[in-house]
C-alpha positions as a Python dict, from the first residue, in 0.01 Angstrom:
ca = {
    (1, 'X'): (0, 0, 0),
    (2, 'X'): (-96, -226, 288),
    (3, 'X'): (271, -190, 392),
    (4, 'X'): (314, 173, 402),
    (5, 'X'): (-8, 215, 557),
    (6, 'X'): (126, -1, 829),
    (7, 'X'): (424, 214, 878),
    (8, 'X'): (208, 531, 844),
    (9, 'X'): (-12, 393, 1216),
    (10, 'X'): (338, 313, 1379),
    (11, 'X'): (426, 688, 1288),
    (12, 'X'): (144, 849, 1420),
    (13, 'X'): (210, 685, 1767),
    (14, 'X'): (605, 695, 1759),
    (15, 'X'): (659, 1028, 1963),
    (16, 'X'): (313, 1069, 2128),
    (17, 'X'): (348, 1238, 2478),
    (18, 'X'): (112, 1316, 2709),
    (19, 'X'): (-105, 1617, 2548),
    (20, 'X'): (-74, 1521, 2206),
    (21, 'X'): (-414, 1459, 2017),
    (22, 'X'): (-380, 1205, 1706),
    (23, 'X'): (-610, 1164, 1402),
    (24, 'X'): (-646, 847, 1227),
    (25, 'X'): (-873, 819, 917),
    (26, 'X'): (-911, 573, 673),
    (27, 'X'): (-1210, 579, 398),
    (28, 'X'): (-1213, 263, 164),
    (29, 'X'): (-1294, -84, 180),
    (30, 'X'): (-1364, -318, 526),
    (31, 'X'): (-1435, -656, 579),
    (32, 'X'): (-1470, -933, 782),
    (33, 'X'): (-1282, -1235, 840),
    (34, 'X'): (-1305, -1568, 1031),
    (35, 'X'): (-1170, -1497, 1384),
    (36, 'X'): (-849, -1727, 1456),
    (37, 'X'): (-749, -1656, 1794),
    (38, 'X'): (-1128, -1612, 1972),
    (39, 'X'): (-1125, -1293, 2099),
    (40, 'X'): (-1445, -1193, 1895),
    (41, 'X'): (-1758, -1276, 2043),
    (42, 'X'): (-1869, -1258, 1717),
    (43, 'X'): (-1652, -1474, 1594),
    (44, 'X'): (-1514, -1256, 1284),
    (45, 'X'): (-1239, -1003, 1294),
    (46, 'X'): (-1273, -672, 1139),
    (47, 'X'): (-1006, -566, 846),
    (48, 'X'): (-914, -275, 635),
    (49, 'X'): (-828, -345, 323),
    (50, 'X'): (-517, -157, 160),
    (51, 'X'): (-542, -101, -233),
    (52, 'X'): (-319, -413, -291),
    (53, 'X'): (-518, -613, -25),
    (54, 'X'): (-563, -929, -285),
    (55, 'X'): (-216, -894, -373),
    (56, 'X'): (-54, -1209, -179),
    (57, 'X'): (207, -962, -79),
    (58, 'X'): (-55, -700, 87),
    (59, 'X'): (-315, -852, 250),
    (60, 'X'): (-580, -685, 487),
    (61, 'X'): (-477, -516, 792),
    (62, 'X'): (-687, -704, 1094),
    (63, 'X'): (-847, -515, 1401),
    (64, 'X'): (-594, -679, 1664),
    (65, 'X'): (-301, -556, 1472),
    (66, 'X'): (-480, -172, 1464),
    (67, 'X'): (-544, -236, 1846),
    (68, 'X'): (-147, -335, 1886),
    (69, 'X'): (-34, -72, 1673),
    (70, 'X'): (-240, 252, 1752),
    (71, 'X'): (-443, 201, 2044),
    (72, 'X'): (-210, -21, 2310),
    (73, 'X'): (73, 237, 2278),
    (74, 'X'): (-47, 514, 2348),
    (75, 'X'): (67, 678, 2698),
    (76, 'X'): (-156, 812, 2940),
    (77, 'X'): (-293, 1163, 2843),
    (78, 'X'): (-275, 1100, 2465),
    (79, 'X'): (-608, 1136, 2277),
    (80, 'X'): (-665, 933, 1950),
    (81, 'X'): (-994, 1009, 1730),
    (82, 'X'): (-1015, 754, 1480),
    (83, 'X'): (-1265, 827, 1174),
    (84, 'X'): (-1300, 533, 990),
    (85, 'X'): (-1532, 472, 690),
    (86, 'X'): (-1602, 136, 604),
    (87, 'X'): (-1829, -137, 586),
    (88, 'X'): (-1768, -359, 918),
    (89, 'X'): (-1607, -104, 1104),
    (90, 'X'): (-1778, -138, 1416),
    (91, 'X'): (-1527, -252, 1668),
    (92, 'X'): (-1200, -184, 1440),
    (93, 'X'): (-973, -69, 1690),
    (94, 'X'): (-1081, -323, 1938),
    (95, 'X'): (-1156, -144, 2245),
    (96, 'X'): (-1229, -275, 2543),
    (97, 'X'): (-1582, -133, 2607),
    (98, 'X'): (-1840, -82, 2352),
    (99, 'X'): (-2148, 148, 2338),
    (100, 'X'): (-2439, -34, 2214),
    (101, 'X'): (-2742, 214, 2098),
    (102, 'X'): (-3080, 164, 2043),
    (103, 'X'): (-3330, 304, 1779),
    (104, 'X'): (-3518, 472, 2078),
    (105, 'X'): (-3179, 663, 2184),
    (106, 'X'): (-3074, 421, 2477),
    (107, 'X'): (-2730, 320, 2519),
    (108, 'X'): (-2542, 85, 2740),
    (109, 'X'): (-2187, 38, 2783),
    (110, 'X'): (-2068, -332, 2687),
    (111, 'X'): (-1751, -507, 2802),
    (112, 'X'): (-1649, -632, 2490),
    (113, 'X'): (-1315, -864, 2711),
    (114, 'X'): (-1554, -1019, 2935),
    (115, 'X'): (-1832, -1111, 2644),
    (116, 'X'): (-1520, -1256, 2425),
    (117, 'X'): (-1408, -1466, 2712),
    (118, 'X'): (-1791, -1630, 2768),
    (119, 'X'): (-1707, -1701, 2362),
    (120, 'X'): (-1372, -1871, 2344),
    (121, 'X'): (-1501, -2074, 2091),
    (122, 'X'): (-1609, -2017, 1749),
    (123, 'X'): (-2000, -1958, 1780),
    (124, 'X'): (-2186, -2294, 1673),
    (125, 'X'): (-2386, -2115, 1391),
    (126, 'X'): (-2058, -2033, 1197),
    (127, 'X'): (-1926, -2421, 1232),
    (128, 'X'): (-2245, -2484, 1058),
    (129, 'X'): (-2248, -2250, 810),
    (130, 'X'): (-1879, -2296, 703),
    (131, 'X'): (-1992, -2721, 642),
    (132, 'X'): (-2282, -2580, 457),
    (133, 'X'): (-2092, -2296, 228),
    (134, 'X'): (-1732, -2422, 197),
    (135, 'X'): (-1640, -2164, -12),
    (136, 'X'): (-1763, -1877, 260),
    (137, 'X'): (-1448, -2058, 461),
    (138, 'X'): (-1212, -1999, 155),
    (139, 'X'): (-1345, -1625, 147),
    (140, 'X'): (-1287, -1616, 527),
    (141, 'X'): (-909, -1694, 503),
    (142, 'X'): (-961, -2042, 630),
}
């Protein structure tokens, strides 16, 4: 299941060339895991949960893996439409820019990499919460 989904992601982009339009669709469960490499401004990685995500041989597919598998390999002129219907999917592709929308219709582009550099460490409030709630660390893979 996880292995099949990972192979399908590689297959999607493997032979894509300029002018190709690719579609990635996932409907299922999504979770957040504590960020292990310091690239997330909020301290959490987003992840897809294949059907075997609780099996020790399976596991979730982190946003960093999705980015290195179907975003970074895209060549110039290749378009990717990603439809992700899960919880915690906001930055699942780890794109360089994020569009922030307000309830009043105001929008603004945010450079995620610049923001992540400002927050290289896990936010202080997460460290405090993990000390108060030890089960949270286990739930988030710590």
